[in-house]
Every structure is written in C-alpha cells, then in structure tokens.
C-alpha positions as CSV (number, residue, x, y, z in Angstrom):
1,M,0.0,0.0,0.0
2,K,1.2,3.5,-0.8
3,L,1.7,6.2,1.6
4,Q,2.1,9.8,0.3
5,V,3.0,12.9,2.2
6,D,3.5,16.4,0.8
7,R,4.9,19.5,2.4
8,E,5.6,23.0,1.1
9,Y,9.0,24.2,2.2
10,E,10.6,27.5,2.9
11,G,13.8,28.9,1.4
12,D,15.6,27.9,-1.8
13,I,16.0,24.4,-3.2
14,Q,19.6,24.1,-2.2
15,S,18.9,24.9,1.5
16,V,16.0,22.4,1.6
17,I,18.3,19.7,0.1
18,E,20.9,20.5,2.8
19,R,18.2,20.0,5.4
20,L,17.2,16.7,3.7
21,H,20.8,15.5,4.3
22,G,20.2,16.1,8.0
23,M,16.9,14.1,7.7
24,E,18.8,11.3,5.9
25,S,21.1,11.1,8.9
26,R,18.2,10.9,11.4
27,L,16.4,8.2,9.3
28,R,19.6,6.1,9.3
29,T,20.3,6.5,13.0
30,R,16.7,6.4,14.5
31,Y,15.0,4.0,12.1
32,R,17.9,2.1,10.5
33,A,16.7,3.2,7.1
34,E,18.8,2.8,4.0
35,T,19.0,6.0,2.1
36,G,20.7,7.3,-1.1
37,W,20.4,9.9,-3.8
38,T,19.1,8.9,-7.2
39,D,19.7,12.4,-8.6
40,E,20.3,15.9,-7.1
41,S,16.7,16.3,-6.0
42,T,15.5,12.8,-5.1
43,M,16.5,10.7,-2.1
44,S,15.6,7.1,-1.9
45,I,14.5,5.5,1.4
46,G,14.3,1.8,2.2
47,G,14.2,-0.6,5.0
48,P,12.5,-3.8,6.0
49,G,9.0,-3.6,4.5
50,V,9.4,-0.1,3.1
51,R,10.6,1.4,-0.1
52,G,10.2,4.9,-1.5
53,S,11.5,8.3,-2.2
54,V,11.6,12.0,-1.2
55,N,11.5,14.4,-4.1
56,V,12.0,18.1,-4.1
57,A,10.1,19.9,-6.9
58,G,9.0,23.5,-7.1
59,Q,8.3,24.5,-3.5
60,K,7.2,21.0,-2.4
61,L,8.6,18.0,-0.8
62,H,6.9,14.9,-2.0
63,V,7.3,11.6,-0.2
64,E,6.0,8.3,-1.6
65,L,6.5,5.1,0.3
66,E,5.4,1.5,-0.5
67,L,4.6,-0.3,2.7
68,S,4.5,-4.1,3.0
69,P,1.4,-5.7,4.3
70,V,3.2,-6.4,7.6
71,L,3.7,-2.6,8.2
72,M,0.1,-1.7,7.4
73,P,-1.0,-1.7,11.1
74,L,1.7,0.9,11.7
75,R,0.7,3.0,8.7
76,S,-0.7,6.0,10.8
77,R,2.4,6.0,13.1
78,I,4.8,5.9,10.1
79,E,2.8,8.7,8.5
80,K,2.9,10.8,11.8
81,L,6.7,10.3,12.2
82,L,7.4,11.0,8.6
83,G,5.3,14.2,8.8
84,K,7.4,15.3,11.8
85,E,10.6,14.8,9.9
86,L,9.3,16.7,6.9
87,D,8.2,19.6,9.1
88,R,11.8,19.9,10.3
89,V,13.0,20.0,6.7
90,A,10.3,22.3,5.4
91,V,10.9,25.2,7.8
92,A,14.0,27.3,7.2
C-alpha cells in the first residue's frame, strides 16, 4: 500500500536539500533506514518492509512510500513520524 505525504518548504532548493541531508542522517540513525540519492533532488528510502523516495520539486517535498502488508497496522504511526521529519526539513 502506498503512503504519500507532501509539504511546502521555505527557502531555496539548495537549502532544503541540505536540510534533507540532515533528515537522511536521522532516518539512518533512528529508524535504520537505507538512504541514497538517485539524482540531485531525489532521495531514496528503504528498509524492512518499506521502499520509496523523497522528491524536491517546485516549492514542495513529495514523499511516496510503498509499505509491505506487515507494516500496514503501523501506517498511521509511520505517517505521523514522517510528517514530523518533513516539518523539520520544510521550515528554514
């Protein structure tokens, strides 16, 4: 099942990408996520039962995750935690 979250961000694209690098570090440390950059504006996210990406386009951050059926009971919690991380990135 797909999970999508969008946030408008403040500042220029370069500063939001720098803030995404901070989010990348937190995702690796707190959630043991695997991350990488597929291009200069798209970060991939993966882990047990989840795969997806964060994309910066225009003035928006767009996250799209594919959750395994095992993680579906945690969908709302994952969405809430992801929203908090995006809020940190979105505000300059």
